[in-house]
VOTI-922991 format. One line per 5 residues: number of its first residue (from 1); their letters; for each residue x, y, z negated of N, C-alpha, C. Coordinates in steps of 0.05 Angstrom, whole numbers, plus 5000, padded with zeros to 4 digits. Each point is the difference from the previous one (the first is absolute). Layout:
! VOTI-922991
NUM = a = X Y Z X Y Z X Y Z  ...;
This chain:
! VOTI-922991
1 = mtall = 0945 4501 5796 5014 5012 5023 5015 4979 5016  5013 4982 4986 5015 4979 5014 4981 4981 5015  4977 4996 4989 4980 4983 5014 4991 5013 5026  4996 5027 4998 4991 5014 5024 5021 4999 5022  5025 5004 4991 5022 4998 5020 5003 4973 5012;
6 = drlpd = 4993 4980 4985 5002 4972 5011 4979 4995 5020  4977 5015 4998 4979 4995 5020 5004 5014 5026  5017 5021 5000 5005 5015 5024 5012 4982 5022  4991 5003 5025 5012 4984 5021 5028 5008 5006  5017 4981 5007 5027 5006 5006 5002 5015 5027;
11 = rpaap = 5019 5019 5001 5004 5015 5025 5015 4983 5019  4995 5003 5026 5015 4984 5019 5029 5009 5001  5018 4982 5001 5029 5006 5001 5007 5013 5026  5019 5019 4998 5010 5014 5025 5014 4980 5017  4998 5003 5026 5014 4981 5018 5030 5002 4996;
16 = aaapr = 5012 4977 4995 5029 4999 4995 5016 5003 5026  4990 4990 5021 5015 5000 5025 4994 5025 5016  5018 5008 5015 4997 5024 5017 4980 4993 5023  4987 5020 5011 4982 4995 5023 5015 4986 5023  4985 4986 5015 5012 4984 5022 5014 5018 5020;
21 = tekrr = 4989 5024 5006 5014 5017 5019 5026 5010 4989  5001 5005 4973 5025 5009 4988 5022 4979 5001  4991 4975 4995 5019 4977 5002 5011 4998 5028  4982 5003 5019 5008 4997 5028 5020 5022 5008  4994 5025 4990 5018 5022 5007 5028 4995 4988;
26 = irldw = 5001 4991 4975 5025 4994 4987 5016 4979 5015  4985 4979 5008 5013 4978 5014 5012 5009 5027  4984 5016 5015 5009 5010 5026 5024 5019 4996  4999 5016 4979 5022 5018 4995 5026 4985 4993  4997 4978 4985 5023 4984 4993 5012 4987 5025;
31 = iarhs = 4982 4989 5018 5009 4988 5024 5014 5020 5018  4989 5024 5002 5011 5020 5018 5028 5009 4990  5003 5005 4974 5026 5009 4989 5021 4978 5004  4993 4975 4994 5020 4979 5002 5006 4993 5030  4980 5003 5017 5005 4995 5029 5020 5020 5011;
36 = iaial = 4998 5025 4992 5019 5021 5009 5028 4994 4989  5001 4992 4975 5026 4993 4988 5013 4976 5013  4984 4980 5006 5010 4976 5014 5010 5007 5028  4984 5017 5014 5008 5007 5027 5026 5016 5000  5003 5019 4981 5024 5015 4998 5024 4983 4993;
41 = aimfl = 4996 4980 4982 5021 4982 4992 5009 4984 5024  4981 4990 5016 5008 4984 5024 5015 5018 5020  4991 5025 5002 5013 5018 5019 5029 5005 4993  5006 5003 4974 5027 5006 4991 5017 4975 4998  4988 4977 4995 5016 4975 4996 5006 4986 5027;
46 = tpvvy = 4984 5005 5020 5003 4986 5025 5028 5005 5012  5011 5024 5002 5028 5003 5010 5021 4986 4984  4996 5000 4973 5020 4986 4983 4999 4970 5004  4976 4989 5002 4997 4971 5004 5011 4993 5027  4995 5016 5021 5011 4994 5026 5031 5002 5000;
51 = lvlls = 5010 5018 4985 5029 5003 4997 5012 4975 4988  4988 4989 4980 5010 4975 4987 4997 4977 5020  4978 4998 5014 4997 4978 5019 5020 5002 5022  5006 5025 5009 5020 5003 5022 5027 4992 4990  5007 5004 4975 5026 4993 4990 5004 4970 4998;
56 = lmtsd = 4978 4985 5001 5002 4970 4999 4998 4987 5027  5000 5016 5021 4999 4989 5027 5028 4995 5011  5000 4987 5023 5025 4998 5015 5006 5025 5015  5024 5003 5010 5007 5025 5015 4983 5003 5025  4995 4977 5014 4984 5002 5025 4971 5006 4995;
61 = qalts = 4988 4988 4979 4972 5005 4994 4996 5029 4990  5020 5011 4987 4997 5027 4989 4996 5021 5022  5008 4994 5024 4997 5018 5023 4973 4997 5013  4984 4980 4992 4974 4995 5013 4978 5014 4984  4976 4997 5008 4977 5012 4987 4987 4981 4979;
66 = dywpn = 5013 4979 4993 4989 4981 4980 5000 5014 4972  4978 4993 4986 4997 5011 4973 5006 4979 4978  5003 4975 5008 5005 4978 4981 5024 4984 5009  5018 4994 4983 5024 4984 5009 4992 4972 5009  5012 4992 5022 4997 4972 5009 5015 4981 4982;
71 = swhpe = 5022 5008 4989 5015 4985 4980 5012 5020 4981  5002 4992 4975 5009 5017 4978 5030 4999 4997  5013 5023 4998 5029 5002 4998 5008 5018 4977  4998 4990 4976 5009 5017 4977 5030 5004 4999  5015 4984 5016 5029 5004 5000 5008 5027 5013;
76 = nylkv = 4981 5014 5012 5006 5026 5011 5010 5019 4978  4990 4997 4976 5009 5017 4978 5029 4994 4993  5008 4975 5002 5028 4993 4995 5018 5011 5023  4990 4999 5024 5016 5010 5023 5005 5030 4997  4981 5015 4987 5004 5028 4996 5025 5006 4983;
81 = fqatp = 5004 4984 4979 5023 5004 4983 5026 4992 5014  4998 4981 5019 5023 4992 5015 5008 5021 5022  4979 5014 5010 5005 5018 5022 5008 5028 4991  4994 5008 4976 5005 5027 4990 5006 4999 4970  5016 5019 4990 5005 5001 4971 4977 5013 4985;
86 = lphyl = 4977 4987 5001 4976 5010 4987 5004 5004 4969  5012 4982 4986 5004 5005 4971 5016 5026 4994  5020 5006 5017 5015 5024 4996 4983 5025 5005  4984 4999 5021 4981 5022 5005 4981 5003 4977  4990 4978 4989 4982 5001 4978 5013 5012 4975;
91 = lntmi = 5025 4993 4995 5014 5012 4977 5003 5030 5003  5008 5009 5024 5003 5029 5005 4973 5014 4996  4979 4988 5010 4973 5012 4997 4992 5002 4971  5005 4979 4985 4993 5000 4971 5016 5022 4986  5026 5002 5006 5016 5021 4987 4989 5028 5007;
96 = yavsa = 4994 5004 5025 4989 5026 5009 4973 5006 4987  4982 4980 5001 4972 5005 4991 4999 5003 4970  5013 4982 4985 4999 5001 4971 5014 5026 4989  5024 5005 5011 5015 5024 4990 4985 5026 5007  4989 5002 5024 4986 5024 5007 4974 5003 4984;
101 = tvltl = 4986 4978 4995 4975 5002 4984 5006 5008 4972  5020 4988 4987 5006 5007 4972 5009 5030 4998  5018 5008 5017 5010 5028 4999 4978 5020 5007  4983 4993 5019 4978 5018 5007 4981 5004 4977  4992 4978 4987 4982 5002 4977 5013 5015 4977;
106 = assvp = 5026 4995 4995 5014 5014 4978 5002 5030 5005  5001 5009 5024 5001 5028 5006 4973 5013 5005  4981 4984 5010 4974 5011 5007 4981 5003 4976  5002 4982 4981 4982 5001 4977 5004 5025 4984  5024 5008 4992 5003 5026 4986 4990 5024 5016;
111 = aayal = 5005 5000 5026 4991 5022 5017 4969 5001 5001  4988 4977 5002 4970 4999 5001 4989 5008 4973  5013 4992 4978 4991 5008 4973 5001 5030 4996  5021 5012 5010 5003 5029 4997 4979 5015 5016  4994 4990 5024 4980 5013 5017 4971 4996 4990;
116 = aklkf = 4996 4978 4985 4973 4993 4991 4994 5011 4972  5020 4999 4982 4994 5005 4972 5014 5024 4988  5020 5011 5013 5015 5023 4989 4991 5025 5014  4996 5021 4985 4992 5026 5011 5024 5019 5001  5007 5008 5024 5022 5018 5004 4995 5016 5025;
121 = rgrnl = 5014 5022 5002 4996 5018 5023 5011 4987 5026  4984 5000 5021 5008 4989 5025 4993 4971 5004  4984 4988 4981 4994 4972 5002 4984 4994 5025  4980 5016 5007 4984 4996 5024 5017 5003 5025  5019 5019 5000 5017 5003 5023 5018 4976 5004;
126 = mfltv = 5010 4989 4978 5016 4976 5002 4984 4976 5010  4975 4998 4991 4983 4978 5010 4994 5004 5030  4996 5024 5008 4996 5005 5029 5024 4993 5016  5024 5005 4989 5025 4993 5013 5002 4970 5003  4992 4985 4979 5001 4971 5002 4981 4990 5022;
131 = icvmm = 4977 5012 5003 4981 4992 5021 5012 5006 5027  5013 5023 5003 5012 5007 5026 5023 4981 5007  5016 4993 4980 5022 4980 5005 4988 4973 5008  4978 4993 4988 4987 4974 5006 4991 4999 5029  4992 5023 5011 4990 5001 5027 5023 5004 5020;
136 = lppqv = 5024 5005 4991 5023 5005 5018 5010 4974 5012  5002 4997 5026 5010 4976 5012 5030 4996 4993  5008 4975 4994 5028 4995 4993 5019 5006 5022  4991 4999 5025 5018 5004 5023 5010 5029 5001  4986 5018 4986 5008 5029 5001 5027 5004 4987;
141 = vtvpl = 5006 4985 4979 5026 5003 4986 5020 4978 5006  4995 4985 5021 5017 4977 5006 5028 5008 5006  5004 5020 5018 5026 5008 5009 5017 5011 4978  4991 5020 4984 5017 5010 4978 5006 4979 4979  4981 4983 4993 5005 4979 4981 5021 4980 5010;
146 = ylmwa = 4997 4992 5025 5019 4981 5011 5028 5012 5000  5003 5025 5008 5026 5013 5000 5012 5001 4972  4983 5005 4980 5009 5002 4972 5011 4973 4991  4984 4979 5004 5008 4973 4991 5025 4990 5016  5002 5007 5025 5023 4993 5016 5025 5014 4990;
151 = ryglt = 4997 5025 4991 5023 5015 4989 5010 4987 4975  4982 4988 4984 5009 4987 4975 5007 4970 5005  4998 4991 5025 5008 4973 5006 4981 4978 4990  4974 5006 4997 4981 4981 4989 4983 4988 5022  5003 5007 5025 4984 4987 5021 5010 4972 5004;
156 = gslwp = 4983 4983 5008 5006 4971 5002 4994 4985 4975  4988 5013 4980 4993 4987 4975 4972 5009 4992  4990 4989 4978 4973 5006 4991 4999 5025 4982  5023 5011 4993 5001 5023 4982 4984 5024 5010  5001 5007 5026 4984 5023 5009 4970 4996 4997;
161 = liipt = 4991 4975 4997 4972 4994 4996 4993 5000 4970  5019 4994 4983 4994 4996 4971 5004 5026 4985  5022 5015 5006 5007 5024 4985 4978 5021 5001  4987 5006 5023 4979 5021 5000 4976 4993 4982  4996 4975 4992 4977 4994 4983 5005 5010 4971;
166 = lfgda = 5025 5008 4994 5005 5012 4973 4985 5026 4997  4992 5013 5022 4987 5026 4999 4970 4997 5003  4989 4976 4998 4971 4996 5001 4990 4998 5028  4974 4993 5002 4986 4998 5025 4975 5017 4999  4995 5015 5020 4977 5019 5000 4973 4985 4997;
171 = fcifl = 4997 4978 5014 4975 4985 4998 4996 4988 4973  5021 4989 4988 4998 4988 4974 4994 5021 4979  5013 5024 5002 4994 5021 4981 4971 5009 5002  4990 5002 5025 4972 5008 5004 4981 4979 4988  5005 4975 5006 4983 4978 4990 5000 4999 4970;
176 = lrqfl = 5024 5001 4988 5002 4998 4971 4988 5025 4986  5004 5023 5012 4988 5024 4989 4969 4998 4999  4988 4990 5022 4971 4997 5000 4991 4980 4979  5016 4979 4995 4992 4980 4980 5003 5012 4972  5022 5015 4995 5004 5011 4973 4979 5021 4992;
181 = ltips = 4987 5012 5020 4979 5018 4994 4976 4986 4987  4997 4974 5004 4978 4986 4989 5005 4993 4970  5024 5003 4990 5006 4994 4972 4992 5024 4983  4983 4997 4980 4991 5023 4984 5024 5013 4986  5000 5026 5000 5022 5016 4988 4999 4998 4970;
186 = eylda = 4978 4991 4988 4998 4998 4971 5021 4980 4989  5005 4979 5015 5020 4980 4991 5028 5013 4999  5006 5017 5019 5026 5013 5001 5002 5021 4977  4978 5014 4996 5000 5020 4978 5004 4987 4973  4987 4977 4996 5003 4986 4975 5029 4991 4996;
191 = arvdg = 5013 4991 5022 5028 4991 4997 5018 5024 4994  4994 5023 5012 5016 5024 4994 4996 5009 4971  4976 4998 4990 4995 5007 4972 5016 4982 4981  5003 4975 5008 5015 4981 4983 5030 5004 5002  5009 5019 5017 5028 5006 5001 5014 4989 5025;
196 = cgewr = 4986 4989 5019 5012 4989 5024 5007 5023 5019  5024 4998 5012 5007 5018 5021 4988 4991 5026  5006 5015 5022 4988 4993 5026 5010 4973 5010  5026 4995 4997 5011 4975 5009 4988 4976 4985  4998 5003 4973 4989 4979 4984 4971 4996 5006;
201 = tllrv = 4985 5022 5004 4972 4998 5008 4997 4985 5026  5018 5007 5019 4999 4986 5026 5005 4970 4997  5020 4993 4985 5008 4972 4997 4981 4984 4983  4990 5011 4978 4984 4985 4981 4970 5001 5005  4991 5022 5012 4971 5004 5004 4991 4997 5029;
206 = vlpma = 5014 5015 5017 4991 5002 5028 5006 4975 5015  5025 4989 4998 5007 4977 5016 4982 4976 4995  4994 4992 4974 4982 4978 4996 4972 5003 5012  4991 5025 5000 4973 5006 5011 5000 5002 5031  5024 5005 5011 5002 5005 5029 5010 4975 5015;
211 = rpgia = 4999 4977 4988 5011 4976 5013 4986 4994 5027  4974 5001 5002 4988 4995 5027 5009 5019 5021  5002 5026 4994 5010 5019 5020 5029 4996 5007  5017 4993 4980 5028 4995 5006 5002 4975 5017  4984 4979 4994 5001 4976 5016 4992 5005 5029;
216 = aaglf = 4979 5017 5004 4992 5006 5027 5022 5015 5015  5012 5020 4987 5021 5016 5013 5024 4982 5005  5007 4982 4981 5022 4982 5004 4996 4981 5023  4975 4990 5003 4994 4981 5022 5002 5015 5027  4989 5024 5001 5002 5016 5025 5029 5004 5008;
221 = qfffc = 5017 5007 4981 5028 5005 5006 5014 4974 5008  4994 4978 4985 5013 4975 5006 4992 4990 5028  4975 5002 5007 4991 4991 5026 5012 5017 5022  5002 5026 4995 5012 5018 5020 5030 4993 5005  5015 4995 4979 5028 4993 5003 5003 4973 5013;
226 = wndyy = 4983 4981 4993 5001 4973 5011 4996 5001 5030  4981 5016 5010 4993 5002 5028 5015 5022 5015  5017 5015 4986 5014 5022 5013 5018 4990 5022  4997 5012 5023 5017 4993 5023 5016 5024 5009  4989 5024 4998 5014 5024 5010 5025 5005 4984;
231 = gplly = 4998 4999 4973 5023 5006 4983 5023 4981 5004  4995 4974 4998 5022 4981 5004 5012 5001 5029  4983 5005 5019 5010 5003 5028 5018 5024 5002  4994 5022 4986 5015 5024 5003 5027 4998 4986  5001 4987 4976 5024 5001 4983 5015 4974 5000;
236 = tsene = 4988 4977 5006 5014 4975 4998 5003 4985 5026  4992 5011 5022 5000 4985 5025 5029 4993 5009  5020 5016 4991 5027 4995 5008 5013 4978 4983  4987 4991 4978 5011 4980 4982 4979 4979 4995  5003 4977 5013 4980 4979 4998 4998 4988 4972;
241 = sswtl = 5021 5002 4984 4999 4989 4973 4982 5016 4982  4991 5024 5008 4982 5016 4984 4971 5000 5012  4995 4984 5019 4974 5000 5013 4978 4990 4981  4976 5011 5002 4977 4990 4985 4983 4982 5017  4979 4990 4989 4983 4981 5014 4987 5012 5025;
246 = slgla = 4991 5025 4998 4987 5013 5023 5019 5003 5023  5024 5008 4994 5020 5003 5021 5010 4973 5011  5003 4981 4982 5008 4973 5008 4979 4987 5017  4974 5003 4994 4979 4989 5016 4999 5012 5028  5005 5026 5001 5000 5014 5026 5022 4989 5018;
251 = sfrtv = 5024 4996 4989 5022 4989 5016 4995 4971 5006  4987 4986 4981 4994 4972 5005 4980 4997 5023  4981 5018 5002 4981 4999 5022 5014 5007 5026  5021 5016 5000 5014 5007 5024 5017 4977 5010  5013 4986 4981 5018 4978 5008 4983 4976 5008;
256 = hhvdw = 4979 4994 4985 4984 4976 5006 4973 5009 5011  5000 5015 5022 4976 5011 5010 4981 4979 5011  5010 4976 5006 4983 4979 5011 4989 4983 4978  5015 4995 4979 4991 4983 4978 4981 5015 4981  4976 5004 5010 4981 5014 4984 4991 4985 4975;
261 = nlvta = 5002 4974 5001 4994 4984 4976 5020 5006 4977  5025 5003 5007 5020 5007 4980 4997 5029 4990  4993 5018 5019 4995 5028 4992 4977 5002 4981  4978 4987 5005 4977 5001 4982 5006 4986 4974  5016 4978 5001 5008 4987 4975 5016 5019 4982;
266 = atvla = 5018 5015 5012 5016 5019 4985 4982 5023 4989  4980 5008 5016 4981 5020 4991 4984 4991 4976  4991 4975 5001 4984 4989 4977 5018 4999 4975  5025 4992 5003 5018 5000 4976 5004 5028 4989  5001 5020 5017 5003 5027 4991 4975 5011 4987;
271 = mapli = 4977 4991 5009 4974 5009 4988 4994 4986 4974  5009 4976 4996 4992 4984 4976 5006 5014 4974  5023 5012 4995 5004 5013 4974 4981 5023 4994  4993 5015 5021 4981 5022 4996 4973 4990 4992  4991 4978 5014 4974 4989 4994 4999 4989 4971;
276 = iifff = 5021 4987 4992 5001 4989 4973 5000 5022 4979  5016 5021 5004 5001 5022 4981 4973 5014 4998  4987 5005 5023 4974 5014 4999 4979 4982 4988  5002 4974 5003 4980 4981 4988 5000 5002 4970  5024 5002 4988 5002 5001 4971 4996 5029 4989;
281 = aqrsf = 5004 5020 5017 4998 5028 4990 4976 5014 5011  4981 4987 5013 4978 5014 5013 4981 5013 4980  4997 4989 4976 4982 5012 4980 5010 5027 4991  5026 5002 4993 5011 5025 4992 5001 5020 5024  5005 4989 5024 5002 5017 5023 4973 5013 5006;
286 = vqgit = 4978 4984 5000 4974 5011 5006 4991 5019 4978  5005 4994 4975 4993 5017 4978 5015 5027 5002  5025 4999 5006 5016 5025 5003 4990 5017 5023  4994 4988 5023 4990 5015 5023 4973 5012 4994  4982 4985 4986 4974 5009 4994 5000 5024 4981;
291 = ltgfk = 5017 5000 4980 5000 5021 4980 5013 5025 5009  5016 4999 5021 5014 5024 5009 4982 5020 5013  4976 4992 5007 4981 5019 5013 4980 5012 4982  5002 4997 4973 4980 5010 4982 5002 5031 4996  5024 5011 5001 5004 5028 4996 5018 5012 5021;
296 = g = 4997 5025 5006 5016 5012 5020 5017 5022 4988;
């Protein structure tokens, strides 16, 4: 039998490589996808690059249509610190953004957990209320809120912007609730069987699994507070010592309306922390945003 098998002719081997048309299609698809990505990257980066180049020009050249500096002037960034109390504005912005982000997450996570994992009467009605509040423009409640904070003597400070975050944020609650729905309830049931209460289940089981969603909600809140102009203008405009970067940059542009090189230099300095934070946190941010859409 072995001799017979040895005499049989060998079968031709299957072609290892894909057909030429398939290779060509894959190559063209790769080029098309990366070409679109490169074109979009250039489209989004061009204004930022031009902003940086404008900040390195002279005051006279900044008013022209030139796209490239005739001479480089990095000292414009030093002049910004001499012309305006930028470090003080930065400190106020950090206090506002960090405090509001921490308090918002501390109050929004339990609310989102209750709406996502606890069964009680009126849960859907409360979630609908959160969505309605999320769609409500902040200008609607501006007058009564301002009168309330003025009655307590807190206008002219950052407290009217920080204290309301103790009661959560509608968008953060909605985002975290959508993310918590993706966590299997079996993990929570196992923790309850082991004797964990709801708070311990939230702290020991849910929070470690919900880090991407919490990171995404925290970044959204931090970026909103960092760029917030309406709130600081409403409550701190009468006290310059409480101004944030957004309000300080607006006044800087008004005072130095001709020195566009200094204005753009101050804008680049205000943008830099956000770019650095997003660069290091983009993986958690993208993961959190992606997973929030899995369940409704």
